[in-house]
DSSP file (Angstrom, degrees, kcal/mol; ACC not computed):
  #  RESIDUE AA STRUCTURE BP1 BP2  ACC     N-H-->O    O-->H-N    N-H-->O    O-->H-N    TCO  KAPPA ALPHA  PHI   PSI    X-CA   Y-CA   Z-CA
    1    1 A M              0   0    0      0, 0.0     2,-0.0     0, 0.0     5,-0.0   0.000 360.0 360.0 360.0 138.2    9.3  -61.0  -23.8
    2    2 A S     >  -     0   0    0      1,-0.1     4,-1.6     4,-0.0     5,-0.2  -0.297 360.0-113.6 -76.1 160.8   11.1  -57.6  -24.0
    3    3 A Q  H  > S+     0   0    0      1,-0.2     4,-1.2     2,-0.2    -1,-0.1   0.873 117.9  56.2 -59.1 -38.7   14.9  -57.2  -24.6
    4    4 A A  H  4 S+     0   0    0      1,-0.2     3,-0.3     2,-0.2    -1,-0.2   0.894 107.8  47.2 -62.9 -39.6   15.2  -55.8  -21.0
    5    5 A A  H  4 S+     0   0    0      1,-0.2    -1,-0.2    -3,-0.1    -2,-0.2   0.812 112.6  50.2 -71.2 -29.6   13.6  -58.9  -19.5
    6    6 A Q  H  < S-     0   0    0     -4,-1.6    -1,-0.2     1,-0.3    -2,-0.2   0.678 107.5-133.5 -81.2 -18.0   15.8  -61.2  -21.6
    7    7 A G     <  -     0   0    0     -4,-1.2     2,-0.4    -3,-0.3    -1,-0.3  -0.507  43.4 -34.3  92.7-168.4   19.0  -59.4  -20.6
    8    8 A I        -     0   0    0     -2,-0.2     2,-1.0    -3,-0.1     3,-0.1  -0.748  53.6-124.5 -94.5 135.0   21.8  -58.3  -22.8
    9    9 A D    >>  -     0   0    0     -2,-0.4     4,-1.5     1,-0.2     3,-1.3  -0.689  22.4-161.6 -77.1 104.6   22.8  -60.3  -25.9
   10   10 A L  T 34 S+     0   0    0     -2,-1.0    -1,-0.2     1,-0.3     7,-0.1   0.763  84.4  62.2 -63.8 -26.0   26.5  -60.8  -25.1
   11   11 A D  T 34 S+     0   0    0      1,-0.2    -1,-0.3    -3,-0.1    -2,-0.1   0.774 118.8  25.7 -70.3 -25.0   27.2  -61.7  -28.8
   12   12 A T  T <4 S+     0   0    0     -3,-1.3     2,-0.6     5,-0.0    -2,-0.2   0.451  89.4 116.2-117.9  -3.6   26.1  -58.3  -30.0
   13   13 A S     X  -     0   0    0     -4,-1.5     4,-2.5     1,-0.2     5,-0.2  -0.565  49.8-158.8 -71.8 116.0   26.7  -56.1  -26.9
   14   14 A L  H  > S+     0   0    0     -2,-0.6     4,-2.6     1,-0.2     5,-0.2   0.891  92.3  54.3 -62.8 -39.2   29.4  -53.6  -27.8
   15   15 A G  H  > S+     0   0    0      2,-0.2     4,-2.1     1,-0.2    -1,-0.2   0.919 110.1  46.0 -59.7 -44.3   30.2  -53.0  -24.1
   16   16 A Y  H  > S+     0   0    0      2,-0.2     4,-2.6     1,-0.2    -2,-0.2   0.912 112.5  50.4 -66.3 -42.1   30.7  -56.7  -23.6
   17   17 A L  H  X S+     0   0    0     -4,-2.5     4,-2.6     2,-0.2    -2,-0.2   0.885 109.6  51.2 -63.7 -38.2   32.9  -57.0  -26.7
   18   18 A L  H  X S+     0   0    0     -4,-2.6     4,-2.7     2,-0.2    -1,-0.2   0.919 111.4  47.5 -63.2 -42.8   35.0  -54.1  -25.5
   19   19 A K  H  X S+     0   0    0     -4,-2.1     4,-2.5     2,-0.2    -2,-0.2   0.901 112.0  50.1 -65.1 -40.4   35.5  -55.7  -22.1
   20   20 A E  H  X S+     0   0    0     -4,-2.6     4,-2.4     2,-0.2    -2,-0.2   0.912 112.3  47.2 -63.3 -42.9   36.4  -59.0  -23.8
   21   21 A A  H  X S+     0   0    0     -4,-2.6     4,-2.7     2,-0.2    -2,-0.2   0.914 112.2  50.5 -64.5 -42.5   38.9  -57.2  -26.1
   22   22 A S  H  X S+     0   0    0     -4,-2.7     4,-2.6     1,-0.2    -2,-0.2   0.913 111.6  47.8 -61.1 -43.8   40.3  -55.3  -23.1
   23   23 A S  H  X S+     0   0    0     -4,-2.5     4,-2.4     2,-0.2    -2,-0.2   0.907 112.7  48.1 -65.1 -42.6   40.7  -58.6  -21.2
   24   24 A A  H  X S+     0   0    0     -4,-2.4     4,-2.3     2,-0.2    -2,-0.2   0.901 112.5  49.5 -65.0 -41.0   42.4  -60.4  -24.1
   25   25 A L  H  X S+     0   0    0     -4,-2.7     4,-2.6     2,-0.2    -2,-0.2   0.932 111.3  48.6 -63.4 -46.1   44.7  -57.4  -24.7
   26   26 A R  H  X S+     0   0    0     -4,-2.6     4,-3.0     1,-0.2     5,-0.2   0.922 111.5  49.7 -61.2 -44.1   45.7  -57.3  -21.0
   27   27 A A  H  X S+     0   0    0     -4,-2.4     4,-2.0     1,-0.2    -1,-0.2   0.909 112.1  47.8 -61.7 -42.4   46.3  -61.1  -20.9
   28   28 A A  H  X S+     0   0    0     -4,-2.3     4,-1.5     2,-0.2    -1,-0.2   0.897 113.5  47.7 -65.6 -40.2   48.5  -60.9  -24.0
   29   29 A M  H  X S+     0   0    0     -4,-2.6     4,-2.1     2,-0.2     5,-0.2   0.924 110.3  51.3 -66.3 -44.1   50.5  -58.0  -22.6
   30   30 A E  H  X S+     0   0    0     -4,-3.0     4,-2.5     1,-0.2    -2,-0.2   0.895 107.1  55.9 -58.5 -39.7   50.9  -59.7  -19.2
   31   31 A A  H  < S+     0   0    0     -4,-2.0    -1,-0.2     1,-0.2    -2,-0.2   0.880 113.0  38.8 -63.1 -39.3   52.3  -62.8  -21.1
   32   32 A V  H  < S+     0   0    0     -4,-1.5    -1,-0.2    -3,-0.2     4,-0.2   0.745 118.8  48.2 -84.1 -22.2   55.0  -60.8  -22.9
   33   33 A L  H ><>S+     0   0    0     -4,-2.1     5,-1.9    -5,-0.2     3,-1.4   0.795  94.8  73.5 -85.6 -29.8   55.8  -58.6  -19.9
   34   34 A R  G ><5S+     0   0    0     -4,-2.5     3,-2.1     1,-0.3    -1,-0.1   0.892  92.8  53.6 -53.5 -46.2   56.1  -61.5  -17.4
   35   35 A P  G 3 5S+     0   0    0      0, 0.0    -1,-0.3     0, 0.0    -2,-0.1   0.743 107.1  54.2 -63.2 -18.8   59.5  -62.8  -18.7
   36   36 A L  G < 5S-     0   0    0     -3,-1.4    -2,-0.2    -4,-0.2     3,-0.1   0.401 121.2-110.1 -91.6   1.9   60.8  -59.2  -18.3
   37   37 A G  T < 5S+     0   0    0     -3,-2.1     2,-0.3    -4,-0.3    -3,-0.2   0.771  79.5 118.5  76.6  26.4   59.7  -59.2  -14.6
   38   38 A M      < -     0   0    0     -5,-1.9    -1,-0.3    -8,-0.1     2,-0.2  -0.841  51.3-149.4-125.2 159.3   56.9  -56.7  -15.3
   39   39 A T     >  -     0   0    0     -2,-0.3     4,-2.5    -3,-0.1     5,-0.2  -0.704  39.9-103.1-110.6 171.3   53.2  -56.3  -15.0
   40   40 A V  H  > S+     0   0    0     -2,-0.2     4,-3.0     1,-0.2     5,-0.2   0.901 124.3  50.6 -61.6 -40.3   51.0  -54.2  -17.2
   41   41 A T  H  > S+     0   0    0      2,-0.2     4,-2.4     1,-0.2    -1,-0.2   0.911 109.6  50.1 -65.6 -41.8   50.7  -51.6  -14.4
   42   42 A H  H  > S+     0   0    0      2,-0.2     4,-2.1     1,-0.2    -2,-0.2   0.946 114.2  45.1 -58.4 -50.5   54.5  -51.5  -14.0
   43   43 A Y  H  X S+     0   0    0     -4,-2.5     4,-2.8     1,-0.2     5,-0.2   0.929 111.4  52.8 -59.9 -46.6   54.9  -51.0  -17.7
   44   44 A S  H  X S+     0   0    0     -4,-3.0     4,-2.7     1,-0.2    -1,-0.2   0.900 108.4  50.7 -58.1 -42.6   52.2  -48.4  -17.9
   45   45 A C  H  X S+     0   0    0     -4,-2.4     4,-2.4     2,-0.2    -1,-0.2   0.937 112.2  45.7 -62.0 -47.5   53.8  -46.4  -15.1
   46   46 A L  H  X S+     0   0    0     -4,-2.1     4,-2.1     2,-0.2    -2,-0.2   0.912 113.7  49.8 -62.5 -41.9   57.2  -46.4  -16.7
   47   47 A E  H  X S+     0   0    0     -4,-2.8     4,-2.5     1,-0.2     5,-0.3   0.917 111.0  49.2 -63.6 -43.6   55.7  -45.5  -20.1
   48   48 A L  H  X S+     0   0    0     -4,-2.7     4,-2.8    -5,-0.2    -1,-0.2   0.914 111.0  49.8 -62.1 -42.9   53.8  -42.6  -18.6
   49   49 A L  H  < S+     0   0    0     -4,-2.4    -1,-0.2     1,-0.2    -2,-0.2   0.865 113.1  47.3 -64.5 -35.6   56.9  -41.3  -16.8
   50   50 A A  H  < S+     0   0    0     -4,-2.1    -2,-0.2    -5,-0.2    -1,-0.2   0.906 121.1  35.1 -71.1 -41.8   58.9  -41.5  -20.0
   51   51 A Q  H  < S+     0   0    0     -4,-2.5    -2,-0.2     1,-0.2    -3,-0.2   0.757 129.4  30.8 -87.3 -25.5   56.2  -39.7  -22.2
   52   52 A R  S >< S-     0   0    0     -4,-2.8     3,-1.2    -5,-0.3    -1,-0.2  -0.540  78.4-166.3-133.9  68.4   54.9  -37.3  -19.6
   53   53 A P  T 3  S+     0   0    0      0, 0.0    46,-0.1     0, 0.0    -3,-0.1  -0.200  71.0  35.3 -56.2 143.9   57.6  -36.3  -17.2
   54   54 A G  T 3  S+     0   0    0     44,-0.6    -5,-0.1     1,-0.3    45,-0.1   0.472  75.5 153.2  93.8   1.9   56.5  -34.5  -14.1
   55   55 A L    <   -     0   0    0     -3,-1.2    43,-0.5    43,-0.2    -1,-0.3  -0.384  42.2-124.2 -64.6 141.9   53.2  -36.4  -13.6
   56   56 A S     >  -     0   0    0     41,-0.1     4,-2.6     1,-0.1     5,-0.2  -0.291  27.5-102.0 -75.1 168.9   52.0  -36.5  -10.0
   57   57 A N  H  > S+     0   0    0      1,-0.2     4,-2.5     2,-0.2     5,-0.1   0.895 125.8  51.7 -58.7 -39.9   51.3  -39.8   -8.2
   58   58 A S  H  > S+     0   0    0      2,-0.2     4,-2.4     1,-0.2    -1,-0.2   0.911 109.7  48.4 -64.3 -42.6   47.6  -39.1   -8.8
   59   59 A D  H  > S+     0   0    0      2,-0.2     4,-2.5     1,-0.2    -2,-0.2   0.899 111.6  50.1 -64.3 -40.6   48.1  -38.5  -12.5
   60   60 A L  H  X S+     0   0    0     -4,-2.6     4,-1.9     2,-0.2    -2,-0.2   0.917 110.0  50.9 -63.0 -42.8   50.1  -41.7  -12.8
   61   61 A A  H  X>S+     0   0    0     -4,-2.5     5,-2.5     1,-0.2     4,-0.6   0.931 112.0  46.3 -61.2 -46.3   47.4  -43.6  -11.0
   62   62 A R  H ><5S+     0   0    0     -4,-2.4     3,-0.8     1,-0.2    -1,-0.2   0.917 113.0  50.1 -61.7 -43.2   44.7  -42.2  -13.4
   63   63 A G  H 3<5S+     0   0    0     -4,-2.5    -1,-0.2     1,-0.2    -2,-0.2   0.794 115.5  41.9 -67.1 -28.7   46.9  -43.0  -16.4
   64   64 A A  H 3<5S-     0   0    0     -4,-1.9    -1,-0.2    -5,-0.2    -2,-0.2   0.400 110.9-120.9 -98.8   1.6   47.6  -46.5  -15.3
   65   65 A F  T <<5S+     0   0    0     -3,-0.8     2,-0.3    -4,-0.6    -3,-0.2   0.883  73.0 114.7  61.9  42.5   44.0  -47.1  -14.2
   66   66 A V  S   <S-     0   0    0     -5,-2.5    -1,-0.2    -6,-0.1    -2,-0.1  -0.859  71.2 -88.7-131.9 169.6   44.8  -47.9  -10.6
   67   67 A S     >  -     0   0    0     -2,-0.3     4,-2.3     1,-0.1     5,-0.2  -0.333  36.2-114.1 -73.4 160.9   44.1  -46.3   -7.2
   68   68 A R  H  > S+     0   0    0      1,-0.2     4,-2.5     2,-0.2     5,-0.2   0.884 118.9  54.0 -61.3 -38.0   46.5  -43.7   -5.8
   69   69 A Q  H  > S+     0   0    0      2,-0.2     4,-2.2     1,-0.2    -1,-0.2   0.922 108.5  47.8 -63.6 -44.1   47.4  -46.2   -3.0
   70   70 A S  H  > S+     0   0    0      1,-0.2     4,-2.4     2,-0.2    -1,-0.2   0.897 112.0  50.4 -63.4 -39.5   48.3  -48.9   -5.5
   71   71 A M  H  X S+     0   0    0     -4,-2.3     4,-3.0     2,-0.2    -2,-0.2   0.899 108.2  52.4 -65.8 -39.6   50.4  -46.4   -7.5
   72   72 A N  H  X S+     0   0    0     -4,-2.5     4,-2.2     2,-0.2    -2,-0.2   0.920 110.5  47.7 -62.5 -42.7   52.2  -45.3   -4.3
   73   73 A V  H  X S+     0   0    0     -4,-2.2     4,-2.0     2,-0.2    -2,-0.2   0.924 113.3  48.8 -62.2 -44.4   53.0  -49.0   -3.5
   74   74 A L  H  X S+     0   0    0     -4,-2.4     4,-3.0     1,-0.2     5,-0.2   0.924 110.2  50.5 -61.7 -45.4   54.2  -49.5   -7.1
   75   75 A L  H  X S+     0   0    0     -4,-3.0     4,-2.5     1,-0.2    -1,-0.2   0.884 108.6  52.4 -63.1 -37.9   56.4  -46.4   -7.0
   76   76 A Q  H  X S+     0   0    0     -4,-2.2     4,-2.5    -5,-0.2    -1,-0.2   0.921 112.5  45.8 -61.3 -42.7   58.0  -47.5   -3.8
   77   77 A S  H  X S+     0   0    0     -4,-2.0     4,-2.3     2,-0.2    -2,-0.2   0.920 112.6  49.5 -65.8 -45.2   58.8  -50.9   -5.4
   78   78 A L  H  <>S+     0   0    0     -4,-3.0     5,-2.9     1,-0.2     6,-1.0   0.875 113.2  47.5 -62.5 -37.4   60.1  -49.3   -8.6
   79   79 A E  H ><5S+     0   0    0     -4,-2.5     3,-1.3    -5,-0.2    -2,-0.2   0.935 111.0  50.3 -68.7 -46.2   62.3  -47.0   -6.5
   80   80 A R  H 3<5S+     0   0    0     -4,-2.5    -2,-0.2     1,-0.3    -1,-0.2   0.872 112.2  48.6 -57.7 -38.8   63.6  -49.8   -4.3
   81   81 A D  T 3<5S-     0   0    0     -4,-2.3    -1,-0.3    -5,-0.1    -2,-0.2   0.418 118.4-110.7 -87.0   1.4   64.4  -51.8   -7.5
   82   82 A G  T < 5S+     0   0    0     -3,-1.3    22,-0.5    -4,-0.3    21,-0.3   0.665  85.5 115.7  84.0  17.7   66.2  -48.9   -9.1
   83   83 A F  S   <S+     0   0    0     -5,-2.9    18,-2.3    -6,-0.2     2,-0.3   0.772  81.3  17.1 -87.4 -27.9   63.8  -48.2  -12.0
   84   84 A V  E     -A  100   0A   0     -6,-1.0     2,-0.4    16,-0.3    -2,-0.2  -0.933  64.2-142.8-138.4 160.6   62.8  -44.7  -10.7
   85   85 A V  E     -A   99   0A   0     14,-2.7    14,-2.6    -2,-0.3    -6,-0.0  -0.985  14.9-172.1-123.9 140.9   64.1  -42.0   -8.4
   86   86 A R        -     0   0    0     -2,-0.4    12,-0.1    12,-0.2    -2,-0.0  -0.977  33.8-101.3-128.3 144.1   61.9  -39.8   -6.2
   87   87 A P        -     0   0    0      0, 0.0     3,-0.1     0, 0.0     9,-0.1  -0.348  23.0-135.0 -63.7 143.6   63.1  -36.9   -4.2
   88   88 A A  S    S+     0   0    0      1,-0.2     2,-0.4    -2,-0.0     0, 0.0   0.906  91.8  22.6 -65.2 -40.9   63.4  -37.6   -0.5
   89   89 A D  S    S-     0   0    0      3,-0.0     2,-0.4    -3,-0.0    -1,-0.2  -0.986  79.8-131.0-129.2 137.6   61.6  -34.4    0.4
   90   90 A E        -     0   0    0     -2,-0.4     5,-0.1    -3,-0.1     2,-0.1  -0.693  29.9-114.3 -84.9 137.4   59.2  -32.3   -1.7
   91   91 A A    >   -     0   0    0      3,-0.4     3,-2.1    -2,-0.4     2,-0.1  -0.431  46.5 -89.4 -64.9 144.5   59.9  -28.6   -1.8
   92   92 A V  T 3  S+     0   0    0      1,-0.3    -1,-0.1    -2,-0.1     3,-0.1  -0.370 109.6   1.6 -60.8 126.2   57.2  -26.7   -0.2
   93   93 A G  T 3  S+     0   0    0     -2,-0.1     2,-0.4     1,-0.1    -1,-0.3   0.507 118.6  87.4  77.3   4.5   54.4  -25.8   -2.7
   94   94 A R    <   -     0   0    0     -3,-2.1     2,-0.5     2,-0.0    -3,-0.4  -0.975  69.0-139.5-141.8 125.1   56.2  -27.7   -5.5
   95   95 A V        -     0   0    0     -2,-0.4    -3,-0.1    -5,-0.1    -5,-0.0  -0.692  14.5-148.4 -82.0 128.1   55.9  -31.3   -6.5
   96   96 A Q        -     0   0    0     -2,-0.5    -2,-0.0    -9,-0.1   -42,-0.0  -0.877  28.0-123.3 -96.8 121.3   59.3  -32.8   -7.5
   97   97 A P        -     0   0    0      0, 0.0     2,-0.3     0, 0.0   -41,-0.1  -0.183  11.5-111.9 -72.6 153.4   58.6  -35.4  -10.1
   98   98 A T        -     0   0    0    -43,-0.5   -44,-0.6   -12,-0.1     2,-0.3  -0.601  40.0-159.8 -72.0 139.0   59.5  -39.1  -10.1
   99   99 A R  E     -A   85   0A   0    -14,-2.6   -14,-2.7    -2,-0.3     2,-0.2  -0.936  17.4-112.7-127.1 149.2   62.1  -39.8  -12.8
  100  100 A L  E     -A   84   0A   0     -2,-0.3   -16,-0.3   -16,-0.2   -17,-0.1  -0.531  28.6-141.6 -73.5 143.0   63.2  -42.9  -14.7
  101  101 A T     >  -     0   0    0    -18,-2.3     4,-2.6    -2,-0.2     5,-0.2  -0.487  33.6 -97.7 -90.8 171.0   66.7  -44.1  -14.0
  102  102 A P  H  > S+     0   0    0      0, 0.0     4,-2.4     0, 0.0     5,-0.2   0.899 129.6  52.2 -56.5 -38.6   68.9  -45.5  -16.8
  103  103 A R  H  > S+     0   0    0    -21,-0.3     4,-2.5     1,-0.2     5,-0.2   0.914 108.9  50.3 -62.4 -41.5   67.8  -49.0  -15.6
  104  104 A G  H  > S+     0   0    0    -22,-0.5     4,-2.4   -21,-0.2    -1,-0.2   0.900 110.9  48.4 -62.8 -41.7   64.2  -47.9  -15.8
  105  105 A R  H  X S+     0   0    0     -4,-2.6     4,-2.2     2,-0.2    -2,-0.2   0.899 112.5  48.3 -66.4 -40.7   64.7  -46.6  -19.4
  106  106 A S  H  X S+     0   0    0     -4,-2.4     4,-1.7    -5,-0.2    -2,-0.2   0.922 113.4  46.9 -65.3 -44.2   66.5  -49.8  -20.5
  107  107 A S  H  X S+     0   0    0     -4,-2.5     4,-2.3     1,-0.2    -2,-0.2   0.900 111.3  52.2 -63.8 -41.4   63.7  -51.9  -19.0
  108  108 A L  H  X S+     0   0    0     -4,-2.4     4,-3.1     1,-0.2     5,-0.2   0.896 104.5  56.2 -62.1 -41.1   61.1  -49.8  -20.6
  109  109 A A  H  X S+     0   0    0     -4,-2.2     4,-1.7     1,-0.2    -1,-0.2   0.914 110.1  45.1 -59.7 -43.2   62.7  -50.1  -24.0
  110  110 A Q  H  X S+     0   0    0     -4,-1.7     4,-1.9     2,-0.2    -1,-0.2   0.924 115.1  47.7 -64.8 -44.1   62.5  -53.9  -23.8
  111  111 A A  H  X S+     0   0    0     -4,-2.3     4,-2.9     1,-0.2     5,-0.2   0.892 108.3  54.5 -66.2 -39.9   58.9  -53.8  -22.5
  112  112 A T  H  X S+     0   0    0     -4,-3.1     4,-2.6     1,-0.2    -1,-0.2   0.900 107.6  50.5 -61.5 -41.2   57.8  -51.3  -25.2
  113  113 A E  H  X S+     0   0    0     -4,-1.7     4,-1.6    -5,-0.2    -1,-0.2   0.914 112.4  47.0 -62.1 -43.0   59.1  -53.7  -27.9
  114  114 A A  H  X S+     0   0    0     -4,-1.9     4,-1.3     2,-0.2    -2,-0.2   0.917 114.3  46.1 -65.7 -44.0   57.2  -56.6  -26.4
  115  115 A V  H  X S+     0   0    0     -4,-2.9     4,-2.3     1,-0.2    -2,-0.2   0.881 108.3  56.8 -67.7 -38.1   54.0  -54.6  -26.0
  116  116 A R  H  X S+     0   0    0     -4,-2.6     4,-2.5    -5,-0.2    -1,-0.2   0.878 103.4  54.6 -60.0 -37.4   54.4  -53.2  -29.6
  117  117 A S  H  X S+     0   0    0     -4,-1.6     4,-1.9     2,-0.2    -1,-0.2   0.869 107.6  49.9 -65.3 -35.4   54.4  -56.8  -30.8
  118  118 A V  H  X S+     0   0    0     -4,-1.3     4,-2.5     2,-0.2    -2,-0.2   0.926 111.4  48.1 -66.9 -44.5   51.1  -57.5  -29.1
  119  119 A E  H  X S+     0   0    0     -4,-2.3     4,-2.1     1,-0.2    -2,-0.2   0.900 110.2  51.8 -64.7 -39.5   49.5  -54.4  -30.6
  120  120 A Q  H  X S+     0   0    0     -4,-2.5     4,-0.6     2,-0.2    -1,-0.2   0.902 110.9  48.4 -62.8 -39.7   50.8  -55.4  -34.0
  121  121 A R  H >< S+     0   0    0     -4,-1.9     3,-0.8     1,-0.2     4,-0.3   0.914 110.6  51.6 -64.5 -42.3   49.3  -58.8  -33.6
  122  122 A M  H 3< S+     0   0    0     -4,-2.5     3,-0.4     1,-0.2    -2,-0.2   0.872 116.6  39.4 -61.6 -38.0   46.0  -57.3  -32.5
  123  123 A L  H >< S+     0   0    0     -4,-2.1     3,-2.3     1,-0.2    -1,-0.2   0.444  84.5 103.0 -92.2  -0.9   45.8  -55.0  -35.5
  124  124 A S  T << S+     0   0    0     -3,-0.8    -1,-0.2    -4,-0.6    -2,-0.1   0.741  79.8  52.3 -60.4 -25.0   47.1  -57.5  -38.1
  125  125 A G  T 3  S+     0   0    0     -3,-0.4     2,-0.4    -4,-0.3    -1,-0.3   0.410  98.8  81.7 -90.6   3.3   43.6  -58.2  -39.5
  126  126 A L  S <  S-     0   0    0     -3,-2.3     2,-0.1     4,-0.0    -3,-0.0  -0.859  73.6-130.2-112.3 143.0   42.9  -54.5  -40.0
  127  127 A T     >  -     0   0    0     -2,-0.4     4,-2.5     1,-0.1     5,-0.2  -0.352  36.4-102.9 -75.0 167.5   43.8  -52.2  -42.9
  128  128 A E  H  > S+     0   0    0      1,-0.2     4,-2.3     2,-0.2     5,-0.2   0.904 126.1  51.4 -56.8 -41.6   45.4  -48.8  -42.1
  129  129 A R  H  > S+     0   0    0      1,-0.2     4,-2.4     2,-0.2    -1,-0.2   0.925 109.1  49.1 -63.0 -45.1   42.0  -47.3  -42.8
  130  130 A D  H  > S+     0   0    0      1,-0.2     4,-2.6     2,-0.2    -1,-0.2   0.886 109.5  53.1 -61.2 -39.2   40.2  -49.7  -40.5
  131  131 A Q  H  X S+     0   0    0     -4,-2.5     4,-2.2     2,-0.2    -1,-0.2   0.918 109.7  47.9 -63.0 -43.5   42.7  -48.9  -37.7
  132  132 A G  H  X S+     0   0    0     -4,-2.3     4,-2.2     1,-0.2    -2,-0.2   0.907 112.4  48.9 -62.6 -42.1   42.1  -45.2  -38.1
  133  133 A E  H  X S+     0   0    0     -4,-2.4     4,-2.7     2,-0.2    -2,-0.2   0.893 109.1  52.8 -65.0 -40.2   38.3  -45.7  -38.0
  134  134 A A  H  X S+     0   0    0     -4,-2.6     4,-2.7     2,-0.2     5,-0.2   0.913 109.5  49.2 -61.8 -42.4   38.7  -47.9  -34.9
  135  135 A R  H  X S+     0   0    0     -4,-2.2     4,-2.5     2,-0.2    -2,-0.2   0.922 111.9  49.1 -61.5 -43.8   40.6  -45.1  -33.2
  136  136 A R  H  X S+     0   0    0     -4,-2.2     4,-2.1     2,-0.2    -2,-0.2   0.934 113.1  46.1 -62.2 -46.7   38.0  -42.6  -34.1
  137  137 A V  H  X S+     0   0    0     -4,-2.7     4,-2.5     2,-0.2    -2,-0.2   0.925 113.0  49.3 -63.9 -45.6   35.1  -44.8  -32.9
  138  138 A L  H  X S+     0   0    0     -4,-2.7     4,-2.4     1,-0.2    -1,-0.2   0.906 110.5  50.2 -63.2 -40.8   36.9  -45.6  -29.6
  139  139 A R  H  X S+     0   0    0     -4,-2.5     4,-2.5    -5,-0.2    -1,-0.2   0.899 110.9  50.4 -62.3 -38.7   37.7  -42.0  -28.9
  140  140 A S  H  X S+     0   0    0     -4,-2.1     4,-2.5    -5,-0.2    -2,-0.2   0.909 109.5  50.2 -64.7 -42.8   34.0  -41.1  -29.6
  141  141 A L  H  X S+     0   0    0     -4,-2.5     4,-2.1     2,-0.2    -2,-0.2   0.929 112.2  47.2 -61.7 -45.4   32.8  -43.8  -27.2
  142  142 A V  H  X S+     0   0    0     -4,-2.4     4,-1.9     1,-0.2    -2,-0.2   0.930 112.3  49.7 -61.9 -46.2   35.1  -42.6  -24.5
  143  143 A A  H  X S+     0   0    0     -4,-2.5     4,-1.1     1,-0.2    -1,-0.2   0.906 110.2  50.9 -61.0 -41.7   34.1  -38.9  -25.0
  144  144 A S  H  < S+     0   0    0     -4,-2.5     3,-0.3     1,-0.2    -1,-0.2   0.902 111.5  47.1 -63.4 -40.6   30.4  -39.9  -24.9
  145  145 A L  H  < S+     0   0    0     -4,-2.1    -1,-0.2     1,-0.2    -2,-0.2   0.804 112.8  48.9 -72.2 -28.5   30.8  -41.8  -21.6
  146  146 A R  H  < S+     0   0    0     -4,-1.9    -1,-0.2    -5,-0.2    -2,-0.2   0.631  86.0 102.5 -85.0 -13.8   32.8  -38.9  -20.0
  147  147 A D    ><  -     0   0    0     -4,-1.1     3,-2.2    -3,-0.3    -4,-0.0  -0.594  67.3-148.4 -72.4 116.8   30.3  -36.3  -21.1
  148  148 A P  T 3  S+     0   0    0      0, 0.0    -1,-0.2     0, 0.0    -4,-0.0   0.743  96.1  58.4 -62.4 -21.9   28.3  -35.5  -17.9
  149  149 A S  T >  S-     0   0    0      1,-0.0     3,-1.1     3,-0.0    -2,-0.1   0.528 111.7-120.8 -83.6  -3.5   25.1  -34.9  -20.0
  150  150 A G  T <   -     0   0    0     -3,-2.2     3,-0.1     1,-0.2    -6,-0.1   0.698  61.5 -68.1  73.2  18.0   25.3  -38.4  -21.4
  151  151 A G  T 3  S+     0   0    0      1,-0.3     2,-0.4    -8,-0.1    -1,-0.2   0.538  93.3 148.5  79.5   5.5   25.6  -37.0  -24.9
  152  152 A V    <   -     0   0    0     -3,-1.1     2,-0.5     2,-0.0    -1,-0.3  -0.615  39.5-146.7 -78.7 126.3   22.0  -35.7  -24.7
  153  153 A V              0   0    0     -2,-0.4    -1,-0.0     1,-0.2    -3,-0.0  -0.797 360.0 360.0 -91.2 128.1   21.5  -32.6  -26.7
  154  154 A G              0   0    0     -2,-0.5    -1,-0.2     0, 0.0    -2,-0.0   0.397 360.0 360.0-150.3 360.0   19.0  -30.3  -25.1
């Protein structure tokens, strides 16, 4: 029987292992963020706003891996709770960016520390060299999947 007829061997499928790692990472992050009153998406949004000021709602949604509608709901909640400020009216032809408030920055600092501890735990079994190689391989995988030609040289 061919491999295609048998299906994918989940023990050796890199795609499945990546999804499993992603799921485990998200669960670990949710566990440390929950006591801070945050979700991974909430944290991601604050981190993106801190590191890349001026991102549009669409850019924030892409960066946090959620829909624009979900990001808009999240931003409304963050604004209501005092983590961000958004201009009441946008200037014509110019997007006025969402900004972190002091409360948002303080909350982000706590969350970043918690998330950093998860990443350190995740990487604890790897040498610095292995970590660099893992980053290189993951960037290559992402680039290959985003390449519209599918990486085919022709």
